[in-house]
Steps between C-alpha positions, in 0.01 A plus 500: 500500500368159585285231345282326760428125454235373740488128559871522434582184685225304326502318176445745220622785714845356565537417130418860416777613750745270329407635156542863620842409644601353158406843359741660743215628718571474870299793636228269592282518813387143574167480683360179640365327804763257629275324754585200303877558554647242253399739208806705584696244283327657189683833587827366627675523160336826406631858517245735656521842665262433778243254644173602662222304655164549320348687787800725548497578130136608501551706813796676344316559177223671702753699684648633171835353566563423128403829345653515141716200583303225318519431130254210504335243714484140389231361719533119515402460868179302568356200677475254212327214694204394284368286796506792754179567692592803714328763291593791723873425470482433121316825428728702728818350354405469133240773446529776745894502495475524121250784509732691741793453249310615197373798687851595606636447151229712334553775754880501452523420126672165555439211257341187655523152340317244704437125496144401420415132425337275241308363797242783434375302203375215704346224291448727198620370167584844356796678652474862388552800725128577501244505775269241341792239503572543881344244733718456803451181693696557814582772746850564354354545146228735633758719679703528174191576292377759743821697477501470113147648518625791708784560264252518207335782679826687540649440150297753305632791720833355595793729569771225474535160344293217642546147366337182628651173381285188514766243536386147404672189644854613570774250583871517561780591728453639856145357554603233753361691805143497350423155630172364359460816294816424307471411128410151397841468339666530834252271672552234231870529528491457881265200471710334237822544688343364819269226371602425140153612381282810467134529594240673282132553538252270346263654250298810575274748316488269205876455474656161509750408777794742496364674191390808682683786324667816618702780352843432657752792476866506598574757769759660285244564230266650766780736620583604145144603437500691829823692421360582154243724665755647733680603181185630332344733752257641241315173503227422759226253548434137603672224297518131497858349541499140378634317199165485313519121498345243745698186592366181667617412838601169346738698278658677797541167693660340197751789466592485865540121500713499174725784638557293818562187300745679278695624802519130612624379159169368378323574174178693451175307498146577406211580723360158412822337613505688827141412571551123424817490708347680803688825472163688456209411724155666530332586829134592570414861434484680851146583597616826657604625157175428326368826358830684586736336254598634164511201268595717204682826451655654193596872482352711226808718415323739273532799732861418598596483134311817421698674774821420298621194682657273236708254695446136454444260788685184597289188419406321812689185415832688457438728797417220736791289386747794570328565830548142608866507394552816721328325796722200463812708468396721793528815288283794597472611136174498312410281206 
């Protein structure tokens, strides 16, 4: 029997594979699209039973090759580019692929746990898993919301577990391949190491410079929540996965800089110190992001807690500091 992880060479997917390995689980079918070949590094230290390209996996599902062989599908594969404009590709890759998977899983009594996104909330200020709170502002967010809506139609008559997890701003190990879609923590680290300063946006949506706020969650915490539902197959639904607390980009930048300074034998300093001494600089808000940028996110965890999830979440300052330490040391381990 096998667990399938789609997007297995990606960020959250590869961390899920590692967590399954730590449980002693190696009967894993890793599914991905390695057109971006460097992602193989995220699987190089993992133990898996097989690797399949995304298209081959779908073809073999349709052919019935895995009859009674799958215990669950953890569906992390998606195009996560919030600036993408190719709607046909986005809908085929993020929506139709997911519909095919949930159809297979319902027909074959296989649990499906899939990655949704906090992007579905757009510029809303209330982050509950309810239709009136969902106002997607980009194509990626719409593709995720459309599948959530499809799942809502299926849930009342489901034959197997279906769980959608609306991850908020995840950061941590194995995200280096994501380029401009990597977390701000990684971008700030790269900028500081290269230039001695980090760049944040000037004010937007009524927020002062660098005071835009997001719910930043360490990837290990996101993985723990995902595996909780794998262990509790009687629970289904769509759930937020964040910390429940919003942190300013200024706070993330300060944590990154102080972790780098500590590694260099220097003491911690305040945001005001970093600003005065040029280690934090503000740049104009990009016009292409106007109307598409979430200046505030904060997960409402009521449904997650009601589902029995009681684990605490690493505060962003501590999590980012540990992440930077792992980046400096070259360790692949998560914060």
